[in-house]
MIZA-498407 format. One record per residue (C-alpha): residue in one letter; x, y, z; chain. Coordinates in pm, 1 decimal. Each point is the difference from the previous one (the first is absolute). Layout:
BEGIN
<pt><r>A</r><x>X</x><y>Y</y><z>Z</z><c>A</c></pt>
...
//
This chain:
BEGIN
<pt><r>M</r><x>-16734.2</x><y>20575.0</y><z>-162.5</z><c>A</c></pt>
<pt><r>D</r><x>168.6</x><y>-69.9</y><z>334.4</z><c>A</c></pt>
<pt><r>E</r><x>92.8</x><y>-351.2</y><z>-109.9</z><c>A</c></pt>
<pt><r>E</r><x>179.3</x><y>134.8</y><z>-309.6</z><c>A</c></pt>
<pt><r>K</r><x>212.4</x><y>245.2</y><z>207.4</z><c>A</c></pt>
<pt><r>I</r><x>131.7</x><y>-267.3</y><z>236.8</z><c>A</c></pt>
<pt><r>P</r><x>193.8</x><y>-206.2</y><z>-263.6</z><c>A</c></pt>
<pt><r>Y</r><x>158.0</x><y>317.3</y><z>-149.5</z><c>A</c></pt>
<pt><r>S</r><x>143.5</x><y>106.5</y><z>338.6</z><c>A</c></pt>
<pt><r>R</r><x>141.2</x><y>-344.7</y><z>51.7</z><c>A</c></pt>
<pt><r>Q</r><x>176.9</x><y>7.4</y><z>-334.2</z><c>A</c></pt>
<pt><r>S</r><x>160.6</x><y>337.3</y><z>76.1</z><c>A</c></pt>
<pt><r>S</r><x>125.7</x><y>-122.3</y><z>337.7</z><c>A</c></pt>
<pt><r>H</r><x>153.0</x><y>-309.7</y><z>-163.2</z><c>A</c></pt>
<pt><r>R</r><x>182.0</x><y>217.2</y><z>-251.9</z><c>A</c></pt>
<pt><r>G</r><x>145.7</x><y>225.8</y><z>269.9</z><c>A</c></pt>
<pt><r>L</r><x>121.5</x><y>-302.9</y><z>190.1</z><c>A</c></pt>
<pt><r>Q</r><x>168.7</x><y>-132.2</y><z>-310.5</z><c>A</c></pt>
<pt><r>V</r><x>175.1</x><y>328.1</y><z>-64.2</z><c>A</c></pt>
<pt><r>A</r><x>124.2</x><y>12.1</y><z>360.4</z><c>A</c></pt>
<pt><r>V</r><x>135.3</x><y>-354.0</y><z>-29.6</z><c>A</c></pt>
<pt><r>V</r><x>183.6</x><y>84.9</y><z>-321.8</z><c>A</c></pt>
<pt><r>V</r><x>155.7</x><y>310.1</y><z>154.6</z><c>A</c></pt>
<pt><r>L</r><x>105.4</x><y>-199.9</y><z>305.0</z><c>A</c></pt>
<pt><r>I</r><x>160.0</x><y>-267.2</y><z>-219.4</z><c>A</c></pt>
<pt><r>C</r><x>194.3</x><y>269.8</y><z>-190.9</z><c>A</c></pt>
<pt><r>L</r><x>125.4</x><y>152.2</y><z>321.1</z><c>A</c></pt>
<pt><r>V</r><x>110.8</x><y>-341.6</y><z>125.0</z><c>A</c></pt>
<pt><r>V</r><x>187.9</x><y>-68.8</y><z>-326.3</z><c>A</c></pt>
<pt><r>I</r><x>173.8</x><y>340.8</y><z>8.0</z><c>A</c></pt>
<pt><r>S</r><x>102.8</x><y>-46.5</y><z>363.6</z><c>A</c></pt>
<pt><r>L</r><x>139.6</x><y>-345.8</y><z>-77.3</z><c>A</c></pt>
<pt><r>G</r><x>203.6</x><y>135.7</y><z>-296.2</z><c>A</c></pt>
<pt><r>Y</r><x>138.9</x><y>281.1</y><z>212.2</z><c>A</c></pt>
<pt><r>A</r><x>92.3</x><y>-246.2</y><z>277.7</z><c>A</c></pt>
<pt><r>I</r><x>179.8</x><y>-225.7</y><z>-248.6</z><c>A</c></pt>
<pt><r>A</r><x>196.3</x><y>294.9</y><z>-141.7</z><c>A</c></pt>
<pt><r>Q</r><x>100.1</x><y>115.3</y><z>347.1</z><c>A</c></pt>
<pt><r>H</r><x>110.4</x><y>-351.0</y><z>87.0</z><c>A</c></pt>
<pt><r>S</r><x>225.1</x><y>-24.7</y><z>-309.3</z><c>A</c></pt>
<pt><r>S</r><x>159.0</x><y>341.8</y><z>68.5</z><c>A</c></pt>
<pt><r>V</r><x>64.6</x><y>-97.5</y><z>360.7</z><c>A</c></pt>
<pt><r>G</r><x>172.6</x><y>-318.7</y><z>-125.0</z><c>A</c></pt>
<pt><r>Q</r><x>226.2</x><y>198.5</y><z>-234.2</z><c>A</c></pt>
<pt><r>L</r><x>95.0</x><y>245.6</y><z>274.3</z><c>A</c></pt>
<pt><r>S</r><x>81.3</x><y>-282.9</y><z>239.5</z><c>A</c></pt>
<pt><r>A</r><x>224.1</x><y>-163.8</y><z>-266.1</z><c>A</c></pt>
<pt><r>Q</r><x>186.7</x><y>327.1</y><z>-61.4</z><c>A</c></pt>
<pt><r>N</r><x>39.0</x><y>48.5</y><z>374.9</z><c>A</c></pt>
<pt><r>G</r><x>149.7</x><y>-348.9</y><z>28.0</z><c>A</c></pt>
<pt><r>Q</r><x>252.9</x><y>72.5</y><z>-275.4</z><c>A</c></pt>
<pt><r>A</r><x>102.4</x><y>327.2</y><z>166.6</z><c>A</c></pt>
<pt><r>N</r><x>45.5</x><y>-176.0</y><z>335.3</z><c>A</c></pt>
<pt><r>A</r><x>218.2</x><y>-265.7</y><z>-168.5</z><c>A</c></pt>
<pt><r>Q</r><x>221.5</x><y>265.0</y><z>-164.7</z><c>A</c></pt>
<pt><r>L</r><x>31.9</x><y>187.0</y><z>330.4</z><c>A</c></pt>
<pt><r>A</r><x>104.4</x><y>-317.0</y><z>179.7</z><c>A</c></pt>
<pt><r>Q</r><x>261.8</x><y>-71.8</y><z>-270.0</z><c>A</c></pt>
<pt><r>T</r><x>139.1</x><y>354.2</y><z>30.3</z><c>A</c></pt>
<pt><r>Q</r><x>20.2</x><y>-28.2</y><z>379.5</z><c>A</c></pt>
<pt><r>S</r><x>191.9</x><y>-325.8</y><z>-31.5</z><c>A</c></pt>
<pt><r>Q</r><x>250.2</x><y>161.0</y><z>-240.4</z><c>A</c></pt>
<pt><r>I</r><x>48.5</x><y>292.6</y><z>240.4</z><c>A</c></pt>
<pt><r>Q</r><x>65.6</x><y>-240.6</y><z>285.9</z><c>A</c></pt>
<pt><r>A</r><x>258.1</x><y>-190.2</y><z>-206.7</z><c>A</c></pt>
<pt><r>L</r><x>183.2</x><y>323.0</y><z>-92.8</z><c>A</c></pt>
<pt><r>T</r><x>-4.1</x><y>111.0</y><z>365.0</z><c>A</c></pt>
<pt><r>Q</r><x>157.1</x><y>-327.0</y><z>105.4</z><c>A</c></pt>
<pt><r>K</r><x>276.8</x><y>31.6</y><z>-265.0</z><c>A</c></pt>
<pt><r>I</r><x>79.0</x><y>357.5</y><z>111.8</z><c>A</c></pt>
<pt><r>N</r><x>21.9</x><y>-105.4</y><z>363.1</z><c>A</c></pt>
<pt><r>A</r><x>229.8</x><y>-288.7</y><z>-94.2</z><c>A</c></pt>
<pt><r>L</r><x>232.6</x><y>231.4</y><z>-196.9</z><c>A</c></pt>
<pt><r>Q</r><x>15.5</x><y>249.7</y><z>287.1</z><c>A</c></pt>
<pt><r>A</r><x>82.9</x><y>-274.4</y><z>246.7</z><c>A</c></pt>
<pt><r>E</r><x>272.4</x><y>-137.1</y><z>-228.8</z><c>A</c></pt>
<pt><r>A</r><x>152.8</x><y>346.1</y><z>-41.4</z><c>A</c></pt>
<pt><r>A</r><x>-0.8</x><y>54.3</y><z>378.3</z><c>A</c></pt>
<pt><r>T</r><x>175.3</x><y>-331.9</y><z>66.6</z><c>A</c></pt>
<pt><r>K</r><x>288.2</x><y>70.4</y><z>-238.2</z><c>A</c></pt>
<pt><r>K</r><x>320.2</x><y>120.1</y><z>162.3</z><c>A</c></pt>
<pt><r>V</r><x>173.6</x><y>314.6</y><z>-124.1</z><c>A</c></pt>
<pt><r>T</r><x>367.4</x><y>-68.3</y><z>-63.0</z><c>A</c></pt>
<pt><r>K</r><x>248.4</x><y>275.1</y><z>80.6</z><c>A</c></pt>
<pt><r>P</r><x>233.5</x><y>119.4</y><z>-281.5</z><c>A</c></pt>
<pt><r>R</r><x>356.4</x><y>-111.4</y><z>23.3</z><c>A</c></pt>
<pt><r>R</r><x>265.0</x><y>254.0</y><z>77.1</z><c>A</c></pt>
<pt><r>I</r><x>263.7</x><y>40.5</y><z>-268.4</z><c>A</c></pt>
<pt><r>V</r><x>344.9</x><y>40.9</y><z>146.4</z><c>A</c></pt>
<pt><r>A</r><x>230.0</x><y>199.8</y><z>-224.5</z><c>A</c></pt>
<pt><r>T</r><x>343.3</x><y>-149.8</y><z>-35.4</z><c>A</c></pt>
<pt><r>R</r><x>300.0</x><y>212.3</y><z>-67.7</z><c>A</c></pt>
<pt><r>R</r><x>194.3</x><y>-77.3</y><z>-309.1</z><c>A</c></pt>
<pt><r>P</r><x>351.1</x><y>106.5</y><z>-72.3</z><c>A</c></pt>
<pt><r>I</r><x>17.0</x><y>314.1</y><z>-213.7</z><c>A</c></pt>
<pt><r>A</r><x>174.1</x><y>-62.6</y><z>-328.1</z><c>A</c></pt>
<pt><r>R</r><x>270.8</x><y>246.4</y><z>-92.1</z><c>A</c></pt>
<pt><r>F</r><x>3.6</x><y>139.0</y><z>-349.9</z><c>A</c></pt>
<pt><r>Y</r><x>306.6</x><y>138.5</y><z>-163.0</z><c>A</c></pt>
<pt><r>R</r><x>-30.5</x><y>283.6</y><z>-250.0</z><c>A</c></pt>
<pt><r>R</r><x>124.9</x><y>-68.7</y><z>-344.8</z><c>A</c></pt>
<pt><r>R</r><x>98.2</x><y>243.6</y><z>-263.8</z><c>A</c></pt>
<pt><r>P</r><x>-285.0</x><y>64.1</y><z>-249.4</z><c>A</c></pt>
<pt><r>V</r><x>57.9</x><y>-156.7</y><z>-339.2</z><c>A</c></pt>
<pt><r>E</r><x>-121.7</x><y>204.4</y><z>-295.6</z><c>A</c></pt>
<pt><r>S</r><x>-246.4</x><y>-206.2</y><z>-203.6</z><c>A</c></pt>
<pt><r>P</r><x>-65.1</x><y>34.9</y><z>-376.8</z><c>A</c></pt>
<pt><r>W</r><x>-346.2</x><y>138.2</y><z>72.5</z><c>A</c></pt>
<pt><r>Q</r><x>147.9</x><y>288.1</y><z>192.9</z><c>A</c></pt>
<pt><r>K</r><x>215.5</x><y>88.4</y><z>-300.9</z><c>A</c></pt>
<pt><r>V</r><x>-307.9</x><y>-5.0</y><z>-224.2</z><c>A</c></pt>
<pt><r>E</r><x>-190.6</x><y>221.1</y><z>243.2</z><c>A</c></pt>
<pt><r>A</r><x>286.3</x><y>250.0</y><z>7.1</z><c>A</c></pt>
<pt><r>E</r><x>7.8</x><y>12.9</y><z>-380.4</z><c>A</c></pt>
<pt><r>L</r><x>-377.3</x><y>47.9</y><z>-11.6</z><c>A</c></pt>
<pt><r>A</r><x>21.7</x><y>285.4</y><z>248.2</z><c>A</c></pt>
<pt><r>Q</r><x>266.3</x><y>167.6</y><z>-214.7</z><c>A</c></pt>
<pt><r>H</r><x>-213.2</x><y>-38.5</y><z>-311.9</z><c>A</c></pt>
<pt><r>Q</r><x>-300.3</x><y>146.2</y><z>180.7</z><c>A</c></pt>
<pt><r>K</r><x>203.9</x><y>305.1</y><z>96.3</z><c>A</c></pt>
<pt><r>E</r><x>106.5</x><y>47.6</y><z>-360.7</z><c>A</c></pt>
<pt><r>I</r><x>-359.3</x><y>-37.4</y><z>-120.9</z><c>A</c></pt>
<pt><r>A</r><x>-117.7</x><y>254.2</y><z>257.5</z><c>A</c></pt>
<pt><r>S</r><x>261.5</x><y>253.5</y><z>-111.1</z><c>A</c></pt>
<pt><r>T</r><x>-92.5</x><y>-55.8</y><z>-367.0</z><c>A</c></pt>
<pt><r>Q</r><x>-368.4</x><y>45.5</y><z>81.5</z><c>A</c></pt>
<pt><r>K</r><x>82.1</x><y>323.0</y><z>180.5</z><c>A</c></pt>
<pt><r>D</r><x>187.2</x><y>130.2</y><z>-305.5</z><c>A</c></pt>
<pt><r>L</r><x>-291.7</x><y>-95.8</y><z>-225.0</z><c>A</c></pt>
<pt><r>D</r><x>-247.3</x><y>179.6</y><z>224.5</z><c>A</c></pt>
<pt><r>Q</r><x>216.1</x><y>309.1</y><z>-1.1</z><c>A</c></pt>
<pt><r>T</r><x>29.6</x><y>-7.0</y><z>-380.4</z><c>A</c></pt>
<pt><r>R</r><x>-375.2</x><y>-51.8</y><z>-32.4</z><c>A</c></pt>
<pt><r>S</r><x>-72.5</x><y>297.1</y><z>225.8</z><c>A</c></pt>
<pt><r>E</r><x>234.4</x><y>217.2</y><z>-206.0</z><c>A</c></pt>
<pt><r>L</r><x>-170.5</x><y>-107.1</y><z>-324.1</z><c>A</c></pt>
<pt><r>E</r><x>-344.2</x><y>65.6</y><z>148.5</z><c>A</c></pt>
<pt><r>G</r><x>118.1</x><y>345.2</y><z>105.3</z><c>A</c></pt>
<pt><r>N</r><x>120.9</x><y>70.7</y><z>-352.7</z><c>A</c></pt>
<pt><r>L</r><x>-326.6</x><y>-123.6</y><z>-147.9</z><c>A</c></pt>
<pt><r>S</r><x>-205.5</x><y>211.6</y><z>237.1</z><c>A</c></pt>
<pt><r>S</r><x>206.1</x><y>308.8</y><z>-77.6</z><c>A</c></pt>
<pt><r>T</r><x>-44.9</x><y>-63.4</y><z>-373.7</z><c>A</c></pt>
<pt><r>A</r><x>-374.6</x><y>-41.9</y><z>48.9</z><c>A</c></pt>
<pt><r>D</r><x>-12.3</x><y>324.1</y><z>196.6</z><c>A</c></pt>
<pt><r>Q</r><x>178.1</x><y>177.9</y><z>-283.0</z><c>A</c></pt>
<pt><r>L</r><x>-247.6</x><y>-136.6</y><z>-253.7</z><c>A</c></pt>
<pt><r>N</r><x>-297.7</x><y>99.1</y><z>214.8</z><c>A</c></pt>
<pt><r>G</r><x>146.2</x><y>345.0</y><z>44.6</z><c>A</c></pt>
<pt><r>S</r><x>2.4</x><y>49.9</y><z>-379.7</z><c>A</c></pt>
<pt><r>I</r><x>-380.6</x><y>-32.0</y><z>-29.1</z><c>A</c></pt>
<pt><r>A</r><x>-188.5</x><y>314.9</y><z>-96.3</z><c>A</c></pt>
<pt><r>K</r><x>-330.2</x><y>39.7</y><z>182.6</z><c>A</c></pt>
<pt><r>N</r><x>-116.8</x><y>299.7</y><z>-206.8</z><c>A</c></pt>
<pt><r>H</r><x>80.6</x><y>202.2</y><z>-311.7</z><c>A</c></pt>
<pt><r>T</r><x>240.8</x><y>231.8</y><z>181.5</z><c>A</c></pt>
<pt><r>E</r><x>213.6</x><y>-287.2</y><z>129.5</z><c>A</c></pt>
<pt><r>L</r><x>-7.0</x><y>-159.2</y><z>-345.3</z><c>A</c></pt>
<pt><r>V</r><x>138.4</x><y>321.3</y><z>-155.3</z><c>A</c></pt>
<pt><r>A</r><x>273.2</x><y>5.4</y><z>264.6</z><c>A</c></pt>
<pt><r>L</r><x>99.3</x><y>-357.9</y><z>-79.5</z><c>A</c></pt>
<pt><r>E</r><x>1.6</x><y>73.1</y><z>-370.8</z><c>A</c></pt>
<pt><r>K</r><x>240.6</x><y>289.7</y><z>55.7</z><c>A</c></pt>
<pt><r>L</r><x>256.5</x><y>-241.2</y><z>144.2</z><c>A</c></pt>
<pt><r>G</r><x>45.1</x><y>-140.1</y><z>-350.9</z><c>A</c></pt>
<pt><r>Q</r><x>39.4</x><y>-363.3</y><z>108.8</z><c>A</c></pt>
<pt><r>R</r><x>-324.2</x><y>-143.6</y><z>-143.9</z><c>A</c></pt>
<pt><r>N</r><x>-273.6</x><y>77.4</y><z>-251.2</z><c>A</c></pt>
<pt><r>Y</r><x>-351.6</x><y>57.5</y><z>135.7</z><c>A</c></pt>
<pt><r>Y</r><x>-337.1</x><y>-45.5</y><z>-175.9</z><c>A</c></pt>
<pt><r>E</r><x>-296.9</x><y>134.9</y><z>194.9</z><c>A</c></pt>
<pt><r>F</r><x>-348.4</x><y>-138.1</y><z>-67.6</z><c>A</c></pt>
<pt><r>D</r><x>-369.2</x><y>39.0</y><z>83.8</z><c>A</c></pt>
<pt><r>I</r><x>-185.5</x><y>-317.4</y><z>-95.6</z><c>A</c></pt>
<pt><r>G</r><x>-372.6</x><y>-67.2</y><z>28.4</z><c>A</c></pt>
<pt><r>K</r><x>-178.2</x><y>-331.1</y><z>-9.0</z><c>A</c></pt>
<pt><r>S</r><x>-1.3</x><y>-112.7</y><z>-364.3</z><c>A</c></pt>
<pt><r>K</r><x>31.9</x><y>-303.2</y><z>-226.8</z><c>A</c></pt>
<pt><r>L</r><x>296.8</x><y>147.5</y><z>-188.7</z><c>A</c></pt>
<pt><r>F</r><x>366.1</x><y>3.8</y><z>101.9</z><c>A</c></pt>
<pt><r>Q</r><x>189.4</x><y>327.6</y><z>31.4</z><c>A</c></pt>
<pt><r>R</r><x>370.3</x><y>19.2</y><z>-85.7</z><c>A</c></pt>
<pt><r>K</r><x>221.1</x><y>164.0</y><z>264.3</z><c>A</c></pt>
<pt><r>G</r><x>370.9</x><y>-34.3</y><z>-66.9</z><c>A</c></pt>
<pt><r>P</r><x>101.8</x><y>-361.9</y><z>-63.5</z><c>A</c></pt>
<pt><r>I</r><x>-321.6</x><y>-151.6</y><z>141.7</z><c>A</c></pt>
<pt><r>S</r><x>-372.5</x><y>11.2</y><z>-78.1</z><c>A</c></pt>
<pt><r>L</r><x>-255.6</x><y>-11.8</y><z>280.4</z><c>A</c></pt>
<pt><r>K</r><x>-374.9</x><y>-18.7</y><z>52.1</z><c>A</c></pt>
<pt><r>L</r><x>-207.1</x><y>58.3</y><z>314.9</z><c>A</c></pt>
<pt><r>R</r><x>-231.1</x><y>-283.1</y><z>102.9</z><c>A</c></pt>
<pt><r>K</r><x>-103.9</x><y>110.0</y><z>350.3</z><c>A</c></pt>
<pt><r>A</r><x>62.9</x><y>296.2</y><z>233.0</z><c>A</c></pt>
<pt><r>N</r><x>-81.9</x><y>-39.3</y><z>370.4</z><c>A</c></pt>
<pt><r>V</r><x>-13.9</x><y>344.9</y><z>157.6</z><c>A</c></pt>
<pt><r>K</r><x>-81.8</x><y>-123.9</y><z>352.2</z><c>A</c></pt>
<pt><r>H</r><x>298.6</x><y>-234.7</y><z>31.4</z><c>A</c></pt>
<pt><r>Q</r><x>222.3</x><y>193.6</y><z>-243.8</z><c>A</c></pt>
<pt><r>F</r><x>102.8</x><y>-271.5</y><z>-245.3</z><c>A</c></pt>
<pt><r>A</r><x>-51.2</x><y>-72.1</y><z>-370.2</z><c>A</c></pt>
<pt><r>D</r><x>-1.9</x><y>-302.4</y><z>-234.2</z><c>A</c></pt>
<pt><r>L</r><x>191.3</x><y>46.9</y><z>-327.3</z><c>A</c></pt>
<pt><r>E</r><x>68.6</x><y>-178.5</y><z>-327.1</z><c>A</c></pt>
<pt><r>L</r><x>346.5</x><y>64.0</y><z>-147.3</z><c>A</c></pt>
<pt><r>I</r><x>195.3</x><y>-74.6</y><z>-315.9</z><c>A</c></pt>
<pt><r>V</r><x>377.1</x><y>-15.0</y><z>51.9</z><c>A</c></pt>
<pt><r>N</r><x>242.5</x><y>-129.5</y><z>-264.9</z><c>A</c></pt>
<pt><r>D</r><x>-294.6</x><y>-126.0</y><z>-211.0</z><c>A</c></pt>
<pt><r>R</r><x>-127.7</x><y>-201.6</y><z>295.1</z><c>A</c></pt>
<pt><r>E</r><x>-334.6</x><y>61.0</y><z>163.7</z><c>A</c></pt>
<pt><r>L</r><x>-45.4</x><y>-42.4</y><z>375.4</z><c>A</c></pt>
<pt><r>T</r><x>-246.7</x><y>86.4</y><z>275.1</z><c>A</c></pt>
<pt><r>Q</r><x>118.6</x><y>189.2</y><z>307.5</z><c>A</c></pt>
<pt><r>K</r><x>-260.0</x><y>-10.3</y><z>276.1</z><c>A</c></pt>
<pt><r>H</r><x>-18.3</x><y>196.6</y><z>323.1</z><c>A</c></pt>
<pt><r>V</r><x>257.0</x><y>268.9</y><z>-81.2</z><c>A</c></pt>
<pt><r>N</r><x>-1.1</x><y>220.1</y><z>309.0</z><c>A</c></pt>
<pt><r>L</r><x>44.7</x><y>374.5</y><z>8.0</z><c>A</c></pt>
<pt><r>Y</r><x>370.4</x><y>106.8</y><z>-3.1</z><c>A</c></pt>
<pt><r>S</r><x>101.9</x><y>-367.0</y><z>-38.1</z><c>A</c></pt>
<pt><r>P</r><x>236.9</x><y>-27.7</y><z>-302.5</z><c>A</c></pt>
<pt><r>V</r><x>-25.5</x><y>-286.3</y><z>-247.6</z><c>A</c></pt>
<pt><r>L</r><x>333.1</x><y>-85.1</y><z>-166.7</z><c>A</c></pt>
<pt><r>F</r><x>64.7</x><y>-151.0</y><z>-342.8</z><c>A</c></pt>
<pt><r>Y</r><x>336.2</x><y>-81.3</y><z>-159.3</z><c>A</c></pt>
<pt><r>P</r><x>19.9</x><y>69.7</y><z>-375.6</z><c>A</c></pt>
<pt><r>Q</r><x>209.7</x><y>-214.1</y><z>-228.1</z><c>A</c></pt>
<pt><r>D</r><x>267.4</x><y>260.4</y><z>-71.1</z><c>A</c></pt>
<pt><r>S</r><x>60.5</x><y>124.9</y><z>357.8</z><c>A</c></pt>
<pt><r>H</r><x>93.9</x><y>-125.9</y><z>344.8</z><c>A</c></pt>
<pt><r>R</r><x>-184.5</x><y>289.6</y><z>158.1</z><c>A</c></pt>
<pt><r>P</r><x>-374.1</x><y>-36.1</y><z>58.6</z><c>A</c></pt>
<pt><r>V</r><x>-292.6</x><y>183.6</y><z>-152.9</z><c>A</c></pt>
<pt><r>Q</r><x>-208.6</x><y>138.3</y><z>284.6</z><c>A</c></pt>
<pt><r>L</r><x>-378.7</x><y>42.1</y><z>9.3</z><c>A</c></pt>
<pt><r>V</r><x>-141.0</x><y>213.3</y><z>284.4</z><c>A</c></pt>
<pt><r>I</r><x>-361.0</x><y>96.4</y><z>74.6</z><c>A</c></pt>
<pt><r>N</r><x>-19.5</x><y>320.2</y><z>207.8</z><c>A</c></pt>
<pt><r>G</r><x>-369.8</x><y>74.6</y><z>-37.8</z><c>A</c></pt>
<pt><r>I</r><x>-307.4</x><y>-228.4</y><z>3.5</z><c>A</c></pt>
<pt><r>F</r><x>-345.2</x><y>138.3</y><z>-76.7</z><c>A</c></pt>
<pt><r>K</r><x>-335.9</x><y>-138.7</y><z>-110.5</z><c>A</c></pt>
<pt><r>N</r><x>67.2</x><y>-193.3</y><z>-324.7</z><c>A</c></pt>
<pt><r>E</r><x>324.6</x><y>193.6</y><z>-50.1</z><c>A</c></pt>
<pt><r>I</r><x>364.0</x><y>-13.5</y><z>112.7</z><c>A</c></pt>
<pt><r>H</r><x>291.9</x><y>241.7</y><z>-21.1</z><c>A</c></pt>
<pt><r>G</r><x>367.8</x><y>-93.3</y><z>2.0</z><c>A</c></pt>
<pt><r>Y</r><x>312.9</x><y>-31.5</y><z>-207.5</z><c>A</c></pt>
<pt><r>V</r><x>241.2</x><y>-242.2</y><z>-167.4</z><c>A</c></pt>
<pt><r>S</r><x>374.1</x><y>53.2</y><z>44.7</z><c>A</c></pt>
<pt><r>T</r><x>266.7</x><y>-162.7</y><z>-218.4</z><c>A</c></pt>
<pt><r>P</r><x>381.6</x><y>-5.4</y><z>12.1</z><c>A</c></pt>
<pt><r>K</r><x>165.6</x><y>295.0</y><z>-170.5</z><c>A</c></pt>
<pt><r>Y</r><x>232.0</x><y>-220.1</y><z>-205.2</z><c>A</c></pt>
<pt><r>S</r><x>-35.4</x><y>-347.2</y><z>-146.2</z><c>A</c></pt>
<pt><r>R</r><x>243.8</x><y>-287.9</y><z>44.6</z><c>A</c></pt>
<pt><r>S</r><x>168.5</x><y>62.2</y><z>-334.3</z><c>A</c></pt>
<pt><r>E</r><x>50.1</x><y>370.4</y><z>75.0</z><c>A</c></pt>
<pt><r>L</r><x>146.0</x><y>-80.4</y><z>341.8</z><c>A</c></pt>
<pt><r>A</r><x>235.4</x><y>-259.1</y><z>-151.2</z><c>A</c></pt>
<pt><r>A</r><x>120.8</x><y>251.5</y><z>-257.5</z><c>A</c></pt>
<pt><r>S</r><x>57.9</x><y>268.9</y><z>263.4</z><c>A</c></pt>
<pt><r>N</r><x>179.5</x><y>-247.1</y><z>229.1</z><c>A</c></pt>
<pt><r>A</r><x>226.2</x><y>-114.9</y><z>-286.0</z><c>A</c></pt>
<pt><r>A</r><x>82.5</x><y>360.4</y><z>-82.8</z><c>A</c></pt>
<pt><r>S</r><x>81.5</x><y>84.9</y><z>363.8</z><c>A</c></pt>
<pt><r>A</r><x>173.4</x><y>-330.1</y><z>87.9</z><c>A</c></pt>
<pt><r>P</r><x>363.6</x><y>129.4</y><z>0.5</z><c>A</c></pt>
<pt><r>A</r><x>-88.0</x><y>288.1</y><z>229.0</z><c>A</c></pt>
<pt><r>T</r><x>-173.4</x><y>-210.3</y><z>264.1</z><c>A</c></pt>
<pt><r>S</r><x>178.5</x><y>-198.3</y><z>268.9</z><c>A</c></pt>
<pt><r>P</r><x>-57.1</x><y>-369.8</y><z>88.7</z><c>A</c></pt>
<pt><r>A</r><x>-139.2</x><y>99.7</y><z>336.3</z><c>A</c></pt>
<pt><r>A</r><x>-265.7</x><y>214.6</y><z>-165.1</z><c>A</c></pt>
<pt><r>N</r><x>-93.0</x><y>-286.4</y><z>-234.8</z><c>A</c></pt>
<pt><r>N</r><x>-32.5</x><y>-237.7</y><z>294.5</z><c>A</c></pt>
<pt><r>S</r><x>-214.9</x><y>246.0</y><z>191.5</z><c>A</c></pt>
<pt><r>S</r><x>-229.2</x><y>56.6</y><z>-300.4</z><c>A</c></pt>
<pt><r>A</r><x>-29.6</x><y>-377.1</y><z>-56.1</z><c>A</c></pt>
<pt><r>A</r><x>-86.9</x><y>-51.7</y><z>367.5</z><c>A</c></pt>
<pt><r>A</r><x>-260.8</x><y>275.7</y><z>-18.7</z><c>A</c></pt>
<pt><r>N</r><x>-157.6</x><y>-156.2</y><z>-309.7</z><c>A</c></pt>
<pt><r>A</r><x>-2.2</x><y>-342.8</y><z>165.8</z><c>A</c></pt>
<pt><r>S</r><x>-164.4</x><y>137.2</y><z>315.3</z><c>A</c></pt>
<pt><r>S</r><x>-263.0</x><y>183.2</y><z>-204.9</z><c>A</c></pt>
<pt><r>N</r><x>-73.4</x><y>-319.0</y><z>-195.9</z><c>A</c></pt>
<pt><r>Q</r><x>-36.7</x><y>-194.8</y><z>325.6</z><c>A</c></pt>
<pt><r>T</r><x>-234.4</x><y>250.4</y><z>158.6</z><c>A</c></pt>
<pt><r>Q</r><x>-243.6</x><y>25.7</y><z>-293.1</z><c>A</c></pt>
<pt><r>T</r><x>-189.9</x><y>-303.5</y><z>-125.3</z><c>A</c></pt>
<pt><r>P</r><x>-159.2</x><y>17.6</y><z>-346.4</z><c>A</c></pt>
<pt><r>V</r><x>-368.4</x><y>-69.6</y><z>-38.9</z><c>A</c></pt>
<pt><r>A</r><x>-78.8</x><y>-335.7</y><z>-165.2</z><c>A</c></pt>
<pt><r>L</r><x>-135.7</x><y>52.8</y><z>-349.8</z><c>A</c></pt>
<pt><r>Q</r><x>-228.1</x><y>-222.1</y><z>-206.5</z><c>A</c></pt>
<pt><r>H</r><x>57.9</x><y>-5.6</y><z>-375.8</z><c>A</c></pt>
<pt><r>R</r><x>-306.3</x><y>124.1</y><z>-184.3</z><c>A</c></pt>
<pt><r>P</r><x>-46.2</x><y>167.3</y><z>-337.6</z><c>A</c></pt>
<pt><r>G</r><x>48.3</x><y>374.2</y><z>12.9</z><c>A</c></pt>
<pt><r>V</r><x>-288.7</x><y>245.0</y><z>-21.2</z><c>A</c></pt>
<pt><r>Q</r><x>13.3</x><y>270.8</y><z>-263.1</z><c>A</c></pt>
<pt><r>N</r><x>-62.0</x><y>351.1</y><z>127.2</z><c>A</c></pt>
//
């Protein structure tokens, strides 16, 4: 039994020795690899250090060369002599004598004088035109004031105007409808009544022509000129309500043919001055009032 135990212990000791040798060999190999790696890294660092030293030496040599050039330029500038500016001696020259000559009138001066005269004439003409224009504007404004003063704002004023006997008046109350209503020489229809802003949109038939009159303000007359009269037909709205308007249409008292007949009958009794004044009044009234543009459409039967 003892003899069998002795060989087994020897085998175990041999195995432990082998394991220790293997571990030692591994450690030696690892240490050699690490030493080789450190040696290669040290070689790379030394090469980089050599390159940096070479670049530094090159830079120092360039700095020395520049310093030498600067010192040479400073020395050259110090050795140069500064020359003094020369003094300029003013010499007296004899003063030339000029004799005055009589001015000779050139053709350009004549042209300039003529232009100045023409400008004065133009200015005076412009002044006369401005004065005439102001007078005409005053006449137009006075005529407009007279027309605005003949507007009736209610039924009482309309009765008062009718009593003057100068025009015929047709009062109306029109609601929103699809049918036209005949008032005097025109037919009208309400399309829209704006109570807040006090205006209305209308459709009219005048002289068998249909037109649309938008945004007719309160107390703002709309004028139309019929075929047989130089005096206008006047449409005035003096009341605007919800879907309803109130107003009137005024027409001249006499037509053109009636006026011509009365003028022919009274021609010997009238003077030329009166005829001229009436013609001027008619011309001014025609200038102040502008007829509304009409579009030809087929008439609507009422």
